[in-house]
Wavefront OBJ file of the C-alpha trace (Angstrom):
o trace
v 23.289 -57.790 1.993
v 20.550 -55.832 1.240
v 20.405 -56.030 -2.463
v 19.708 -59.139 -2.104
v 17.292 -59.197 0.552
v 15.130 -56.914 -1.445
v 15.478 -58.573 -4.752
v 14.224 -61.882 -3.294
v 11.170 -60.097 -1.548
v 10.594 -58.701 -4.969
v 9.800 -62.175 -7.258
v 7.020 -62.894 -4.324
v 3.861 -62.760 -4.363
v 3.781 -61.353 -0.959
v 5.508 -58.002 -2.630
v 4.137 -58.362 -6.021
v 0.457 -58.356 -4.871
v 0.493 -55.867 -2.295
v -0.821 -52.650 -3.633
v -0.061 -50.110 -0.416
v 3.385 -50.990 1.282
v 4.960 -49.842 4.112
v 9.094 -49.531 5.051
v 11.553 -48.109 6.752
v 13.831 -45.602 6.519
v 17.196 -47.672 7.868
v 18.879 -46.620 10.830
v 21.491 -48.139 13.104
v 23.407 -51.102 10.850
v 19.557 -52.217 9.680
v 18.885 -53.294 5.842
v 18.411 -50.279 3.839
v 14.916 -51.490 2.406
v 15.631 -48.734 -0.744
v 15.873 -50.723 -4.007
v 12.464 -51.951 -2.792
v 10.893 -48.486 -2.271
v 12.517 -48.139 -5.681
v 10.858 -50.941 -6.919
v 7.977 -50.372 -5.538
v 7.813 -47.409 -7.220
v 8.099 -47.860 -10.004
v 5.198 -50.551 -10.383
v 2.479 -47.923 -9.354
v 2.564 -48.930 -5.825
v 2.035 -46.894 -2.930
v 5.073 -46.319 -0.381
v 4.551 -45.560 3.497
v 6.142 -44.631 6.443
v 6.357 -45.035 9.564
v 6.949 -41.977 12.134
v 5.733 -41.644 15.787
v 1.994 -40.371 16.070
v 1.164 -37.572 17.304
v -2.318 -38.580 18.660
v -0.970 -41.176 20.235
v 2.616 -41.557 21.317
v 2.966 -44.906 22.507
v 2.189 -45.629 18.086
v 2.830 -45.102 14.677
v 1.436 -43.508 12.642
v 1.968 -44.176 8.543
v 2.840 -41.473 6.455
v 3.147 -42.146 1.765
v 6.019 -41.801 1.429
v 7.709 -40.199 -2.507
v 11.006 -39.698 -3.952
v 9.982 -35.452 -2.964
v 8.444 -36.034 0.400
v 10.156 -34.138 2.556
v 11.709 -35.769 6.095
v 12.575 -34.595 9.501
v 14.179 -36.232 12.216
v 12.255 -37.822 15.572
v 12.743 -37.333 19.186
v 15.619 -40.234 18.085
v 17.216 -39.522 15.848
v 15.041 -41.045 12.777
v 14.397 -39.431 9.916
v 10.070 -39.788 8.458
v 7.579 -38.101 6.547
v 7.081 -34.819 7.231
v 2.672 -34.395 7.042
v -0.349 -33.495 8.413
v -3.219 -35.705 9.883
v -5.177 -35.454 6.371
v -3.141 -38.021 4.670
v -2.184 -40.370 7.304
v -3.037 -43.933 6.337
v -4.440 -46.072 9.452
v -2.500 -49.608 9.847
v -5.276 -51.630 8.683
v -5.242 -50.570 5.080
v -1.551 -50.694 4.793
v -1.199 -54.960 2.303
v 2.334 -55.331 3.133
v 5.069 -54.189 6.290
v 8.406 -54.237 6.688
v 9.077 -53.850 10.331
v 13.424 -53.006 11.267
v 14.463 -55.633 13.898
v 17.481 -56.374 15.849
v 16.687 -60.494 15.949
v 14.465 -63.365 14.905
v 13.287 -66.716 15.940
v 11.425 -69.253 13.643
v 8.580 -68.906 15.333
v 7.990 -65.482 13.453
v 8.617 -63.719 16.954
v 10.190 -60.249 17.284
v 12.920 -58.663 18.923
v 13.111 -55.180 18.818
v 14.278 -51.514 20.192
v 12.243 -51.973 22.906
v 9.436 -49.480 22.423
v 6.781 -51.198 21.392
v 5.703 -49.444 18.277
v 4.951 -52.107 16.323
v 3.051 -54.020 18.439
v 1.021 -51.287 19.772
v 0.235 -50.653 16.711
v -0.315 -53.903 14.912
v -1.948 -54.692 17.976
v -5.611 -55.947 16.035
v -4.049 -58.759 14.382
v -3.883 -60.200 17.901
v -7.778 -60.228 17.590
v -7.728 -61.913 14.424
v -7.050 -65.980 14.546
v -6.937 -65.755 10.207
v -6.069 -62.633 8.612
v -4.498 -62.062 5.554
v -3.128 -58.019 5.363
v -1.552 -55.688 6.622
v 1.329 -58.877 5.690
v 4.256 -58.287 8.922
v 7.588 -59.214 7.475
v 10.363 -58.786 9.229
v 14.075 -57.706 7.582
v 17.075 -58.022 8.562
v 20.795 -60.331 8.137
v 20.213 -64.100 8.269
v 23.189 -63.898 11.160
v 20.252 -61.571 13.745
v 18.381 -65.079 13.515
v 18.649 -66.967 17.228
v 16.890 -69.902 17.401
v 14.366 -68.761 20.360
v 13.226 -65.776 21.180
v 11.211 -64.894 24.731
v 7.806 -63.963 24.209
v 4.981 -61.416 26.377
v 1.002 -61.682 25.929
v 1.836 -57.806 24.343
v 3.957 -59.365 21.268
v 2.877 -59.249 17.698
v 3.823 -62.615 15.701
v 5.810 -62.179 11.803
v 4.983 -63.334 8.750
v 7.959 -64.051 7.798
v 10.765 -62.807 7.786
v 13.417 -61.298 4.796
v 16.986 -61.750 4.794
v 20.045 -62.281 2.076
v 19.291 -66.380 1.771
v 15.719 -65.372 1.420
v 12.182 -65.491 2.614
v 10.917 -67.398 5.887
v 7.766 -68.308 6.351
v 5.984 -68.676 10.052
l 1 2 3 4 5 6 7 8 9 10 11 12 13 14 15 16 17 18 19 20 21 22 23 24 25 26 27 28 29 30 31 32 33 34 35 36 37 38 39 40 41 42 43 44 45 46 47 48 49 50 51 52 53 54 55 56 57 58 59 60 61 62 63 64 65 66 67 68 69 70 71 72 73 74 75 76 77 78 79 80 81 82 83 84 85 86 87 88 89 90 91 92 93 94 95 96 97 98 99 100 101 102 103 104 105 106 107 108 109 110 111 112 113 114 115 116 117 118 119 120 121 122 123 124 125 126 127 128 129 130 131 132 133 134 135 136 137 138 139 140 141 142 143 144 145 146 147 148 149 150 151 152 153 154 155 156 157 158 159 160 161 162 163 164 165 166 167 168 169 170
């Protein structure tokens, strides 16, 4: 199912035109974006992984990820790049961001693991009525779709969700 979702997204303009893509490494049964990451590298795109910020502990930072990047487990046991502050890319500079999730609805609402890291890191998008980047896409399995999710004022909606069944835009 992960390969199908990656294959579908790889054919979309949103992926083809992105130069700086943030992905995630799968944890706890999440879809695996590695086929998409490998394709991005082959096409000369820059790939970034989120890591817990050392500066603002409730935010994510984005570090370059290559086949040779050393990884270390963060406090939640999730592998993240070992990188210095000078190599971090601000969230505003990303073109496409794939986010993991627990559940999603057709309105672009996302239920994460409850830490709020993505919402805080991309809060600046709530101030824009017409934003172009970064484009936040959830990556999930189709069975994670629910009819509706409760929302909070601080939630940052997704632009869409890619699953093994295709890409749903909001």
